[in-house]
Biotite code that builds the C-alpha atoms (Angstrom):
import biotite.structure as struc

atoms = struc.array([
    struc.Atom([12.482, 35.527, 1.820], chain_id="A", res_id=1, res_name="MET", atom_name="CA", element="C"),
    struc.Atom([14.834, 32.542, 1.446], chain_id="A", res_id=2, res_name="ILE", atom_name="CA", element="C"),
    struc.Atom([17.140, 32.369, 4.468], chain_id="A", res_id=3, res_name="LYS", atom_name="CA", element="C"),
    struc.Atom([18.897, 29.031, 4.012], chain_id="A", res_id=4, res_name="HIS", atom_name="CA", element="C"),
    struc.Atom([21.266, 28.459, 1.087], chain_id="A", res_id=5, res_name="HIS", atom_name="CA", element="C"),
    struc.Atom([23.843, 25.888, -0.086], chain_id="A", res_id=6, res_name="PRO", atom_name="CA", element="C"),
    struc.Atom([27.349, 26.445, 1.244], chain_id="A", res_id=7, res_name="THR", atom_name="CA", element="C"),
    struc.Atom([30.004, 28.008, -0.954], chain_id="A", res_id=8, res_name="GLN", atom_name="CA", element="C"),
    struc.Atom([31.715, 24.622, -1.090], chain_id="A", res_id=9, res_name="ASP", atom_name="CA", element="C"),
    struc.Atom([28.570, 22.995, -2.511], chain_id="A", res_id=10, res_name="LEU", atom_name="CA", element="C"),
    struc.Atom([28.208, 25.709, -5.152], chain_id="A", res_id=11, res_name="LEU", atom_name="CA", element="C"),
    struc.Atom([31.861, 25.402, -6.195], chain_id="A", res_id=12, res_name="VAL", atom_name="CA", element="C"),
    struc.Atom([31.668, 21.624, -6.451], chain_id="A", res_id=13, res_name="ASN", atom_name="CA", element="C"),
    struc.Atom([28.430, 21.869, -8.418], chain_id="A", res_id=14, res_name="HIS", atom_name="CA", element="C"),
    struc.Atom([30.009, 24.330, -10.853], chain_id="A", res_id=15, res_name="ALA", atom_name="CA", element="C"),
    struc.Atom([32.891, 21.883, -11.358], chain_id="A", res_id=16, res_name="ASN", atom_name="CA", element="C"),
    struc.Atom([30.589, 18.886, -11.806], chain_id="A", res_id=17, res_name="GLY", atom_name="CA", element="C"),
    struc.Atom([31.805, 17.115, -8.674], chain_id="A", res_id=18, res_name="ASN", atom_name="CA", element="C"),
    struc.Atom([28.522, 16.514, -6.822], chain_id="A", res_id=19, res_name="LEU", atom_name="CA", element="C"),
    struc.Atom([26.600, 13.227, -6.831], chain_id="A", res_id=20, res_name="PRO", atom_name="CA", element="C"),
    struc.Atom([23.297, 13.325, -8.692], chain_id="A", res_id=21, res_name="LEU", atom_name="CA", element="C"),
    struc.Atom([21.129, 13.590, -5.574], chain_id="A", res_id=22, res_name="SER", atom_name="CA", element="C"),
    struc.Atom([22.940, 16.698, -4.337], chain_id="A", res_id=23, res_name="MET", atom_name="CA", element="C"),
    struc.Atom([23.416, 18.187, -7.811], chain_id="A", res_id=24, res_name="ALA", atom_name="CA", element="C"),
    struc.Atom([19.635, 18.115, -8.316], chain_id="A", res_id=25, res_name="MET", atom_name="CA", element="C"),
    struc.Atom([19.161, 19.857, -4.960], chain_id="A", res_id=26, res_name="ALA", atom_name="CA", element="C"),
    struc.Atom([21.582, 22.677, -5.793], chain_id="A", res_id=27, res_name="VAL", atom_name="CA", element="C"),
    struc.Atom([20.155, 23.101, -9.306], chain_id="A", res_id=28, res_name="SER", atom_name="CA", element="C"),
    struc.Atom([16.604, 23.191, -7.972], chain_id="A", res_id=29, res_name="ALA", atom_name="CA", element="C"),
    struc.Atom([17.515, 25.693, -5.253], chain_id="A", res_id=30, res_name="HIS", atom_name="CA", element="C"),
    struc.Atom([19.213, 27.966, -7.788], chain_id="A", res_id=31, res_name="CYS", atom_name="CA", element="C"),
    struc.Atom([16.065, 27.941, -9.931], chain_id="A", res_id=32, res_name="SER", atom_name="CA", element="C"),
    struc.Atom([14.216, 29.345, -6.900], chain_id="A", res_id=33, res_name="LEU", atom_name="CA", element="C"),
    struc.Atom([16.949, 31.672, -5.583], chain_id="A", res_id=34, res_name="CYS", atom_name="CA", element="C"),
    struc.Atom([18.234, 34.475, -7.828], chain_id="A", res_id=35, res_name="ASP", atom_name="CA", element="C"),
    struc.Atom([21.185, 35.178, -5.529], chain_id="A", res_id=36, res_name="THR", atom_name="CA", element="C"),
    struc.Atom([22.576, 31.643, -5.717], chain_id="A", res_id=37, res_name="CYS", atom_name="CA", element="C"),
    struc.Atom([21.682, 31.389, -9.415], chain_id="A", res_id=38, res_name="LYS", atom_name="CA", element="C"),
    struc.Atom([23.868, 34.406, -10.165], chain_id="A", res_id=39, res_name="GLU", atom_name="CA", element="C"),
    struc.Atom([26.679, 33.127, -7.960], chain_id="A", res_id=40, res_name="GLN", atom_name="CA", element="C"),
    struc.Atom([26.572, 29.697, -9.607], chain_id="A", res_id=41, res_name="LEU", atom_name="CA", element="C"),
    struc.Atom([26.721, 31.271, -13.067], chain_id="A", res_id=42, res_name="ALA", atom_name="CA", element="C"),
    struc.Atom([29.879, 33.152, -12.063], chain_id="A", res_id=43, res_name="GLN", atom_name="CA", element="C"),
    struc.Atom([31.477, 30.026, -10.594], chain_id="A", res_id=44, res_name="LEU", atom_name="CA", element="C"),
    struc.Atom([30.598, 28.005, -13.701], chain_id="A", res_id=45, res_name="THR", atom_name="CA", element="C"),
    struc.Atom([32.175, 30.658, -15.932], chain_id="A", res_id=46, res_name="ALA", atom_name="CA", element="C"),
    struc.Atom([35.310, 30.645, -13.777], chain_id="A", res_id=47, res_name="GLN", atom_name="CA", element="C"),
    struc.Atom([35.516, 26.846, -13.980], chain_id="A", res_id=48, res_name="ALA", atom_name="CA", element="C"),
    struc.Atom([35.177, 26.998, -17.777], chain_id="A", res_id=49, res_name="ALA", atom_name="CA", element="C"),
    struc.Atom([37.895, 29.667, -18.003], chain_id="A", res_id=50, res_name="ASP", atom_name="CA", element="C"),
    struc.Atom([40.268, 27.482, -15.984], chain_id="A", res_id=51, res_name="LEU", atom_name="CA", element="C"),
    struc.Atom([39.709, 24.541, -18.304], chain_id="A", res_id=52, res_name="VAL", atom_name="CA", element="C"),
    struc.Atom([40.237, 26.657, -21.425], chain_id="A", res_id=53, res_name="LEU", atom_name="CA", element="C"),
    struc.Atom([43.379, 28.201, -19.938], chain_id="A", res_id=54, res_name="ALA", atom_name="CA", element="C"),
    struc.Atom([45.105, 24.858, -19.471], chain_id="A", res_id=55, res_name="GLN", atom_name="CA", element="C"),
    struc.Atom([47.941, 24.224, -21.960], chain_id="A", res_id=56, res_name="PRO", atom_name="CA", element="C"),
    struc.Atom([46.904, 21.884, -24.748], chain_id="A", res_id=57, res_name="LYS", atom_name="CA", element="C"),
    struc.Atom([49.158, 18.926, -25.519], chain_id="A", res_id=58, res_name="THR", atom_name="CA", element="C"),
    struc.Atom([49.314, 16.922, -28.717], chain_id="A", res_id=59, res_name="HIS", atom_name="CA", element="C"),
    struc.Atom([50.656, 13.394, -29.063], chain_id="A", res_id=60, res_name="ASN", atom_name="CA", element="C"),
    struc.Atom([53.431, 13.109, -31.613], chain_id="A", res_id=61, res_name="VAL", atom_name="CA", element="C"),
    struc.Atom([54.008, 9.712, -33.222], chain_id="A", res_id=62, res_name="ILE", atom_name="CA", element="C"),
    struc.Atom([57.756, 9.349, -33.689], chain_id="A", res_id=63, res_name="SER", atom_name="CA", element="C"),
    struc.Atom([59.649, 6.891, -35.806], chain_id="A", res_id=64, res_name="GLY", atom_name="CA", element="C"),
    struc.Atom([62.070, 4.235, -34.635], chain_id="A", res_id=65, res_name="GLU", atom_name="CA", element="C"),
    struc.Atom([65.190, 5.963, -35.971], chain_id="A", res_id=66, res_name="ASP", atom_name="CA", element="C"),
    struc.Atom([67.106, 6.991, -32.849], chain_id="A", res_id=67, res_name="THR", atom_name="CA", element="C"),
    struc.Atom([69.884, 8.577, -34.906], chain_id="A", res_id=68, res_name="ASN", atom_name="CA", element="C"),
    struc.Atom([67.786, 11.545, -36.029], chain_id="A", res_id=69, res_name="SER", atom_name="CA", element="C"),
    struc.Atom([69.420, 14.805, -35.029], chain_id="A", res_id=70, res_name="ASN", atom_name="CA", element="C"),
    struc.Atom([67.863, 17.410, -32.795], chain_id="A", res_id=71, res_name="GLN", atom_name="CA", element="C"),
    struc.Atom([66.953, 19.639, -35.722], chain_id="A", res_id=72, res_name="TYR", atom_name="CA", element="C"),
    struc.Atom([64.948, 16.907, -37.392], chain_id="A", res_id=73, res_name="GLU", atom_name="CA", element="C"),
    struc.Atom([63.230, 16.094, -34.107], chain_id="A", res_id=74, res_name="HIS", atom_name="CA", element="C"),
    struc.Atom([62.243, 19.711, -33.508], chain_id="A", res_id=75, res_name="GLU", atom_name="CA", element="C"),
    struc.Atom([61.076, 19.987, -37.107], chain_id="A", res_id=76, res_name="GLY", atom_name="CA", element="C"),
    struc.Atom([58.895, 16.910, -36.687], chain_id="A", res_id=77, res_name="THR", atom_name="CA", element="C"),
    struc.Atom([57.309, 18.335, -33.529], chain_id="A", res_id=78, res_name="LYS", atom_name="CA", element="C"),
    struc.Atom([56.679, 21.701, -35.221], chain_id="A", res_id=79, res_name="THR", atom_name="CA", element="C"),
    struc.Atom([55.123, 20.027, -38.252], chain_id="A", res_id=80, res_name="PHE", atom_name="CA", element="C"),
    struc.Atom([52.947, 17.809, -36.072], chain_id="A", res_id=81, res_name="ALA", atom_name="CA", element="C"),
    struc.Atom([51.799, 20.769, -33.953], chain_id="A", res_id=82, res_name="THR", atom_name="CA", element="C"),
    struc.Atom([50.930, 22.774, -37.063], chain_id="A", res_id=83, res_name="GLN", atom_name="CA", element="C"),
    struc.Atom([48.950, 19.849, -38.447], chain_id="A", res_id=84, res_name="ASN", atom_name="CA", element="C"),
    struc.Atom([47.126, 19.425, -35.128], chain_id="A", res_id=85, res_name="ALA", atom_name="CA", element="C"),
    struc.Atom([46.270, 23.135, -35.130], chain_id="A", res_id=86, res_name="THR", atom_name="CA", element="C"),
    struc.Atom([44.966, 22.921, -38.682], chain_id="A", res_id=87, res_name="LEU", atom_name="CA", element="C"),
    struc.Atom([42.917, 19.857, -37.794], chain_id="A", res_id=88, res_name="ASP", atom_name="CA", element="C"),
    struc.Atom([41.327, 21.670, -34.828], chain_id="A", res_id=89, res_name="ILE", atom_name="CA", element="C"),
    struc.Atom([40.575, 24.705, -36.984], chain_id="A", res_id=90, res_name="GLU", atom_name="CA", element="C"),
    struc.Atom([38.990, 22.518, -39.651], chain_id="A", res_id=91, res_name="ALA", atom_name="CA", element="C"),
    struc.Atom([36.921, 20.724, -37.020], chain_id="A", res_id=92, res_name="MET", atom_name="CA", element="C"),
    struc.Atom([35.701, 24.037, -35.602], chain_id="A", res_id=93, res_name="MET", atom_name="CA", element="C"),
    struc.Atom([34.752, 25.230, -39.083], chain_id="A", res_id=94, res_name="GLU", atom_name="CA", element="C"),
    struc.Atom([32.702, 22.066, -39.628], chain_id="A", res_id=95, res_name="ARG", atom_name="CA", element="C"),
    struc.Atom([30.980, 22.519, -36.251], chain_id="A", res_id=96, res_name="ILE", atom_name="CA", element="C"),
    struc.Atom([30.160, 26.169, -36.923], chain_id="A", res_id=97, res_name="MET", atom_name="CA", element="C"),
    struc.Atom([28.767, 25.240, -40.352], chain_id="A", res_id=98, res_name="ALA", atom_name="CA", element="C"),
    struc.Atom([26.138, 22.965, -38.785], chain_id="A", res_id=99, res_name="GLN", atom_name="CA", element="C"),
    struc.Atom([22.540, 24.280, -38.702], chain_id="A", res_id=100, res_name="PRO", atom_name="CA", element="C"),
    struc.Atom([21.428, 25.996, -35.522], chain_id="A", res_id=101, res_name="VAL", atom_name="CA", element="C"),
    struc.Atom([19.846, 23.548, -33.071], chain_id="A", res_id=102, res_name="ALA", atom_name="CA", element="C"),
    struc.Atom([16.099, 23.948, -32.735], chain_id="A", res_id=103, res_name="THR", atom_name="CA", element="C"),
    struc.Atom([15.652, 21.630, -29.747], chain_id="A", res_id=104, res_name="ASN", atom_name="CA", element="C"),
    struc.Atom([16.337, 24.148, -27.010], chain_id="A", res_id=105, res_name="ILE", atom_name="CA", element="C"),
    struc.Atom([16.382, 22.572, -23.521], chain_id="A", res_id=106, res_name="PRO", atom_name="CA", element="C"),
    struc.Atom([13.124, 23.241, -21.719], chain_id="A", res_id=107, res_name="ASN", atom_name="CA", element="C"),
    struc.Atom([13.794, 24.609, -18.238], chain_id="A", res_id=108, res_name="ASN", atom_name="CA", element="C"),
    struc.Atom([10.156, 25.366, -17.483], chain_id="A", res_id=109, res_name="ALA", atom_name="CA", element="C"),
    struc.Atom([8.786, 24.109, -14.144], chain_id="A", res_id=110, res_name="PRO", atom_name="CA", element="C"),
    struc.Atom([7.076, 20.729, -14.167], chain_id="A", res_id=111, res_name="LEU", atom_name="CA", element="C"),
    struc.Atom([3.637, 19.785, -12.880], chain_id="A", res_id=112, res_name="ALA", atom_name="CA", element="C"),
    struc.Atom([3.277, 17.341, -9.984], chain_id="A", res_id=113, res_name="VAL", atom_name="CA", element="C"),
    struc.Atom([0.033, 16.104, -8.446], chain_id="A", res_id=114, res_name="GLN", atom_name="CA", element="C"),
    struc.Atom([-0.488, 14.290, -5.150], chain_id="A", res_id=115, res_name="ILE", atom_name="CA", element="C"),
    struc.Atom([-3.786, 13.784, -3.305], chain_id="A", res_id=116, res_name="LYS", atom_name="CA", element="C"),
    struc.Atom([-5.576, 16.262, -5.563], chain_id="A", res_id=117, res_name="GLN", atom_name="CA", element="C"),
    struc.Atom([-2.959, 18.904, -4.763], chain_id="A", res_id=118, res_name="GLN", atom_name="CA", element="C"),
    struc.Atom([-1.218, 20.471, -7.770], chain_id="A", res_id=119, res_name="HIS", atom_name="CA", element="C"),
    struc.Atom([2.352, 21.784, -7.615], chain_id="A", res_id=120, res_name="TYR", atom_name="CA", element="C"),
    struc.Atom([5.135, 22.868, -9.953], chain_id="A", res_id=121, res_name="THR", atom_name="CA", element="C"),
    struc.Atom([8.710, 21.742, -9.357], chain_id="A", res_id=122, res_name="VAL", atom_name="CA", element="C"),
    struc.Atom([12.047, 22.741, -10.954], chain_id="A", res_id=123, res_name="PRO", atom_name="CA", element="C"),
    struc.Atom([13.086, 21.067, -14.204], chain_id="A", res_id=124, res_name="SER", atom_name="CA", element="C"),
    struc.Atom([16.077, 19.484, -12.410], chain_id="A", res_id=125, res_name="ALA", atom_name="CA", element="C"),
    struc.Atom([13.713, 16.643, -11.456], chain_id="A", res_id=126, res_name="PHE", atom_name="CA", element="C"),
    struc.Atom([12.492, 16.015, -15.019], chain_id="A", res_id=127, res_name="ARG", atom_name="CA", element="C"),
    struc.Atom([13.918, 12.481, -15.344], chain_id="A", res_id=128, res_name="GLN", atom_name="CA", element="C"),
    struc.Atom([12.439, 11.220, -12.066], chain_id="A", res_id=129, res_name="HIS", atom_name="CA", element="C"),
    struc.Atom([8.798, 12.257, -11.895], chain_id="A", res_id=130, res_name="LEU", atom_name="CA", element="C"),
    struc.Atom([7.362, 9.033, -13.314], chain_id="A", res_id=131, res_name="THR", atom_name="CA", element="C"),
    struc.Atom([8.077, 7.187, -10.071], chain_id="A", res_id=132, res_name="ARG", atom_name="CA", element="C"),
    struc.Atom([5.066, 6.086, -7.967], chain_id="A", res_id=133, res_name="PRO", atom_name="CA", element="C"),
    struc.Atom([4.001, 7.780, -4.738], chain_id="A", res_id=134, res_name="TRP", atom_name="CA", element="C"),
    struc.Atom([4.155, 5.799, -1.494], chain_id="A", res_id=135, res_name="GLN", atom_name="CA", element="C"),
    struc.Atom([1.516, 7.033, 0.949], chain_id="A", res_id=136, res_name="ILE", atom_name="CA", element="C"),
    struc.Atom([1.492, 6.581, 4.710], chain_id="A", res_id=137, res_name="LEU", atom_name="CA", element="C"),
    struc.Atom([-1.147, 8.695, 6.430], chain_id="A", res_id=138, res_name="GLY", atom_name="CA", element="C"),
    struc.Atom([-0.437, 12.380, 5.940], chain_id="A", res_id=139, res_name="LYS", atom_name="CA", element="C"),
    struc.Atom([3.047, 11.707, 4.520], chain_id="A", res_id=140, res_name="VAL", atom_name="CA", element="C"),
    struc.Atom([3.656, 10.724, 0.881], chain_id="A", res_id=141, res_name="SER", atom_name="CA", element="C"),
    struc.Atom([6.987, 10.008, -0.783], chain_id="A", res_id=142, res_name="ARG", atom_name="CA", element="C"),
    struc.Atom([8.188, 9.614, -4.371], chain_id="A", res_id=143, res_name="MET", atom_name="CA", element="C"),
    struc.Atom([11.586, 7.963, -4.162], chain_id="A", res_id=144, res_name="ARG", atom_name="CA", element="C"),
    struc.Atom([14.017, 8.722, -6.990], chain_id="A", res_id=145, res_name="PHE", atom_name="CA", element="C"),
    struc.Atom([16.351, 6.153, -8.501], chain_id="A", res_id=146, res_name="ASP", atom_name="CA", element="C"),
    struc.Atom([19.735, 7.831, -8.004], chain_id="A", res_id=147, res_name="VAL", atom_name="CA", element="C"),
    struc.Atom([21.852, 4.662, -7.550], chain_id="A", res_id=148, res_name="ASP", atom_name="CA", element="C"),
    struc.Atom([24.163, 6.119, -4.869], chain_id="A", res_id=149, res_name="GLU", atom_name="CA", element="C"),
    struc.Atom([24.698, 3.240, -2.464], chain_id="A", res_id=150, res_name="MET", atom_name="CA", element="C"),
    struc.Atom([22.859, 4.122, 0.769], chain_id="A", res_id=151, res_name="GLY", atom_name="CA", element="C"),
    struc.Atom([21.755, 7.632, -0.240], chain_id="A", res_id=152, res_name="THR", atom_name="CA", element="C"),
    struc.Atom([18.003, 8.125, -0.714], chain_id="A", res_id=153, res_name="ARG", atom_name="CA", element="C"),
    struc.Atom([16.527, 11.041, -2.667], chain_id="A", res_id=154, res_name="ALA", atom_name="CA", element="C"),
    struc.Atom([12.772, 11.694, -2.704], chain_id="A", res_id=155, res_name="SER", atom_name="CA", element="C"),
    struc.Atom([9.956, 14.135, -3.145], chain_id="A", res_id=156, res_name="LEU", atom_name="CA", element="C"),
    struc.Atom([8.197, 14.347, 0.212], chain_id="A", res_id=157, res_name="LEU", atom_name="CA", element="C"),
    struc.Atom([4.659, 15.663, 0.611], chain_id="A", res_id=158, res_name="HIS", atom_name="CA", element="C"),
    struc.Atom([3.063, 16.380, 3.980], chain_id="A", res_id=159, res_name="ILE", atom_name="CA", element="C"),
    struc.Atom([-0.669, 17.092, 4.171], chain_id="A", res_id=160, res_name="ASP", atom_name="CA", element="C"),
    struc.Atom([-2.077, 20.094, 5.999], chain_id="A", res_id=161, res_name="ALA", atom_name="CA", element="C"),
    struc.Atom([-1.715, 19.699, 9.778], chain_id="A", res_id=162, res_name="GLN", atom_name="CA", element="C"),
    struc.Atom([0.826, 16.924, 9.174], chain_id="A", res_id=163, res_name="GLY", atom_name="CA", element="C"),
    struc.Atom([3.995, 16.309, 11.174], chain_id="A", res_id=164, res_name="GLU", atom_name="CA", element="C"),
    struc.Atom([7.113, 14.134, 11.052], chain_id="A", res_id=165, res_name="ILE", atom_name="CA", element="C"),
    struc.Atom([7.772, 12.621, 14.512], chain_id="A", res_id=166, res_name="PRO", atom_name="CA", element="C"),
    struc.Atom([10.677, 14.057, 16.489], chain_id="A", res_id=167, res_name="GLN", atom_name="CA", element="C"),
    struc.Atom([13.977, 12.622, 15.287], chain_id="A", res_id=168, res_name="HIS", atom_name="CA", element="C"),
    struc.Atom([17.685, 13.129, 14.897], chain_id="A", res_id=169, res_name="THR", atom_name="CA", element="C"),
    struc.Atom([19.950, 11.885, 12.118], chain_id="A", res_id=170, res_name="HIS", atom_name="CA", element="C"),
    struc.Atom([22.475, 9.071, 11.773], chain_id="A", res_id=171, res_name="LYS", atom_name="CA", element="C"),
    struc.Atom([23.947, 10.840, 8.769], chain_id="A", res_id=172, res_name="GLY", atom_name="CA", element="C"),
    struc.Atom([22.957, 14.048, 6.999], chain_id="A", res_id=173, res_name="TYR", atom_name="CA", element="C"),
    struc.Atom([19.501, 15.173, 5.968], chain_id="A", res_id=174, res_name="GLU", atom_name="CA", element="C"),
    struc.Atom([18.977, 17.752, 3.242], chain_id="A", res_id=175, res_name="LEU", atom_name="CA", element="C"),
    struc.Atom([15.525, 19.285, 2.853], chain_id="A", res_id=176, res_name="THR", atom_name="CA", element="C"),
    struc.Atom([14.752, 21.687, 0.023], chain_id="A", res_id=177, res_name="LEU", atom_name="CA", element="C"),
    struc.Atom([11.312, 23.215, 0.459], chain_id="A", res_id=178, res_name="LEU", atom_name="CA", element="C"),
    struc.Atom([9.660, 23.440, -2.964], chain_id="A", res_id=179, res_name="LEU", atom_name="CA", element="C"),
    struc.Atom([6.142, 24.617, -2.077], chain_id="A", res_id=180, res_name="ALA", atom_name="CA", element="C"),
    struc.Atom([4.062, 25.441, 0.984], chain_id="A", res_id=181, res_name="GLY", atom_name="CA", element="C"),
    struc.Atom([5.546, 25.933, 4.427], chain_id="A", res_id=182, res_name="GLU", atom_name="CA", element="C"),
    struc.Atom([6.745, 24.025, 7.456], chain_id="A", res_id=183, res_name="PHE", atom_name="CA", element="C"),
    struc.Atom([8.358, 24.830, 10.771], chain_id="A", res_id=184, res_name="SER", atom_name="CA", element="C"),
    struc.Atom([10.374, 23.185, 13.505], chain_id="A", res_id=185, res_name="ASP", atom_name="CA", element="C"),
    struc.Atom([12.123, 24.320, 16.684], chain_id="A", res_id=186, res_name="LEU", atom_name="CA", element="C"),
    struc.Atom([14.764, 26.007, 14.506], chain_id="A", res_id=187, res_name="ASN", atom_name="CA", element="C"),
    struc.Atom([12.341, 28.311, 12.681], chain_id="A", res_id=188, res_name="GLY", atom_name="CA", element="C"),
    struc.Atom([9.877, 28.729, 9.832], chain_id="A", res_id=189, res_name="ASN", atom_name="CA", element="C"),
    struc.Atom([10.724, 27.835, 6.238], chain_id="A", res_id=190, res_name="TYR", atom_name="CA", element="C"),
    struc.Atom([9.628, 29.140, 2.837], chain_id="A", res_id=191, res_name="VAL", atom_name="CA", element="C"),
    struc.Atom([9.995, 27.736, -0.699], chain_id="A", res_id=192, res_name="PRO", atom_name="CA", element="C"),
    struc.Atom([13.650, 27.712, -1.727], chain_id="A", res_id=193, res_name="GLY", atom_name="CA", element="C"),
    struc.Atom([15.059, 27.165, 1.768], chain_id="A", res_id=194, res_name="ASP", atom_name="CA", element="C"),
    struc.Atom([17.922, 24.651, 1.630], chain_id="A", res_id=195, res_name="PHE", atom_name="CA", element="C"),
    struc.Atom([18.245, 23.026, 5.057], chain_id="A", res_id=196, res_name="ILE", atom_name="CA", element="C"),
    struc.Atom([21.170, 20.732, 5.955], chain_id="A", res_id=197, res_name="MET", atom_name="CA", element="C"),
    struc.Atom([21.002, 18.845, 9.275], chain_id="A", res_id=198, res_name="LEU", atom_name="CA", element="C"),
    struc.Atom([23.046, 16.065, 10.881], chain_id="A", res_id=199, res_name="ASP", atom_name="CA", element="C"),
    struc.Atom([23.343, 14.146, 14.140], chain_id="A", res_id=200, res_name="GLY", atom_name="CA", element="C"),
    struc.Atom([23.775, 17.362, 16.107], chain_id="A", res_id=201, res_name="GLN", atom_name="CA", element="C"),
    struc.Atom([20.218, 18.420, 15.251], chain_id="A", res_id=202, res_name="HIS", atom_name="CA", element="C"),
    struc.Atom([16.889, 17.176, 16.525], chain_id="A", res_id=203, res_name="GLN", atom_name="CA", element="C"),
    struc.Atom([13.538, 18.380, 15.205], chain_id="A", res_id=204, res_name="HIS", atom_name="CA", element="C"),
    struc.Atom([9.921, 17.564, 14.406], chain_id="A", res_id=205, res_name="SER", atom_name="CA", element="C"),
    struc.Atom([8.835, 19.311, 11.181], chain_id="A", res_id=206, res_name="PRO", atom_name="CA", element="C"),
    struc.Atom([5.163, 20.252, 11.018], chain_id="A", res_id=207, res_name="LYS", atom_name="CA", element="C"),
    struc.Atom([3.061, 22.125, 8.498], chain_id="A", res_id=208, res_name="THR", atom_name="CA", element="C"),
    struc.Atom([-0.188, 24.049, 8.834], chain_id="A", res_id=209, res_name="VAL", atom_name="CA", element="C"),
    struc.Atom([-1.203, 24.210, 5.180], chain_id="A", res_id=210, res_name="ASN", atom_name="CA", element="C"),
    struc.Atom([0.842, 21.382, 3.681], chain_id="A", res_id=211, res_name="GLY", atom_name="CA", element="C"),
    struc.Atom([4.196, 21.308, 1.889], chain_id="A", res_id=212, res_name="CYS", atom_name="CA", element="C"),
    struc.Atom([6.223, 19.626, -0.840], chain_id="A", res_id=213, res_name="LEU", atom_name="CA", element="C"),
    struc.Atom([9.941, 19.057, -0.309], chain_id="A", res_id=214, res_name="CYS", atom_name="CA", element="C"),
    struc.Atom([12.904, 17.387, -1.951], chain_id="A", res_id=215, res_name="TYR", atom_name="CA", element="C"),
    struc.Atom([14.895, 15.367, 0.575], chain_id="A", res_id=216, res_name="THR", atom_name="CA", element="C"),
    struc.Atom([18.240, 13.569, 0.547], chain_id="A", res_id=217, res_name="VAL", atom_name="CA", element="C"),
    struc.Atom([19.394, 11.259, 3.361], chain_id="A", res_id=218, res_name="LEU", atom_name="CA", element="C"),
    struc.Atom([22.467, 9.063, 3.546], chain_id="A", res_id=219, res_name="ASP", atom_name="CA", element="C"),
    struc.Atom([21.334, 7.136, 6.659], chain_id="A", res_id=220, res_name="ALA", atom_name="CA", element="C"),
    struc.Atom([18.048, 6.376, 8.460], chain_id="A", res_id=221, res_name="PRO", atom_name="CA", element="C"),
    struc.Atom([16.373, 8.839, 10.779], chain_id="A", res_id=222, res_name="LEU", atom_name="CA", element="C"),
    struc.Atom([16.538, 8.043, 14.492], chain_id="A", res_id=223, res_name="HIS", atom_name="CA", element="C"),
    struc.Atom([13.205, 8.743, 16.201], chain_id="A", res_id=224, res_name="PHE", atom_name="CA", element="C"),
    struc.Atom([13.571, 10.051, 19.736], chain_id="A", res_id=225, res_name="THR", atom_name="CA", element="C"),
    struc.Atom([10.100, 10.484, 21.198], chain_id="A", res_id=226, res_name="LYS", atom_name="CA", element="C"),
    struc.Atom([6.938, 8.509, 21.830], chain_id="A", res_id=227, res_name="GLY", atom_name="CA", element="C"),
    struc.Atom([5.652, 5.514, 19.952], chain_id="A", res_id=228, res_name="ILE", atom_name="CA", element="C"),
    struc.Atom([7.630, 6.454, 16.841], chain_id="A", res_id=229, res_name="SER", atom_name="CA", element="C"),
    struc.Atom([10.750, 5.060, 18.558], chain_id="A", res_id=230, res_name="LYS", atom_name="CA", element="C"),
    struc.Atom([9.354, 1.622, 17.719], chain_id="A", res_id=231, res_name="LEU", atom_name="CA", element="C"),
    struc.Atom([10.272, 2.354, 14.093], chain_id="A", res_id=232, res_name="LEU", atom_name="CA", element="C"),
    struc.Atom([14.006, 2.594, 14.795], chain_id="A", res_id=233, res_name="ASN", atom_name="CA", element="C"),
    struc.Atom([14.738, -1.170, 14.440], chain_id="A", res_id=234, res_name="PRO", atom_name="CA", element="C"),
    struc.Atom([13.373, -1.084, 10.883], chain_id="A", res_id=235, res_name="ILE", atom_name="CA", element="C"),
    struc.Atom([14.829, 2.315, 9.991], chain_id="A", res_id=236, res_name="GLY", atom_name="CA", element="C"),
    struc.Atom([16.842, 0.845, 7.111], chain_id="A", res_id=237, res_name="GLU", atom_name="CA", element="C"),
    struc.Atom([13.585, -0.174, 5.408], chain_id="A", res_id=238, res_name="LEU", atom_name="CA", element="C"),
    struc.Atom([11.638, 3.059, 5.696], chain_id="A", res_id=239, res_name="ILE", atom_name="CA", element="C"),
    struc.Atom([14.031, 5.989, 5.211], chain_id="A", res_id=240, res_name="TYR", atom_name="CA", element="C"),
])
C-alpha cells in the first residue's frame, strides 16, 4: 500500500498549472499509480476550471475621439459592442462544435523502459524524455531528463539488486518517486507509488534487495556523510 503522497499544496499547484515541469511530471506520475490522489487531483482540477469560468468576462470597446458624445450615446455604444462580442463568441462556438470529432485521442498507456536486460513500464508523464541515454556507474544507472530548470536535475534512477546509494544528506530537496521494485532506508520500506520528499534535515542510505526504478528530482547536490564516498563531495556539482 502506498504510504507517501504529495502534499495538498503540491496537488493544488499542479491542478492550477503552477508547478515546474520536473515536479509536475512527478505529481502526474504518482497520480497514475495512486487512485486516491488521482481522484483528489481531478476534483481540484475541476474546481480550478470552475473558478476560471466564473470570472467576469471583459470586452474591449474601441471608442471614437468625439468627447462631446452624451452619456446615452456612450451607454448605447457599450451595449452594442457587448452584444456584438456575445454574437461573435456564439458564432465561434458554433464553428468549433461543427468541427469533426478528433480521432487522435491522447495515449495515456504506460511506456516500456529497458535497462540492463530489465524491463519496466513507467507512467506516460515521461513520454517526451525516454529517448535520453543511460549513464551507468556500477549498480546505479541514471537517465537524466532535459527539463531546463536552472540547477534542478530530474532523472530516472535504476539500482540493481543488492545495490545501495551511500549514506548522504541533502543540500536542497530530494524527491524520489518509486516506480517499480522496492527499496528501504532507516525511515522505512517503500513500494511503487511512494512519493518521498527529503531535505537537509534527513540522512539516509537507500538500498534494494531485488532492484528498483525511481524518478528523482534534486535542486542541489547530495552531501555524502560516511566512508570513502565523502571523497565525492568536492565534485558533487558534476555528479548529482
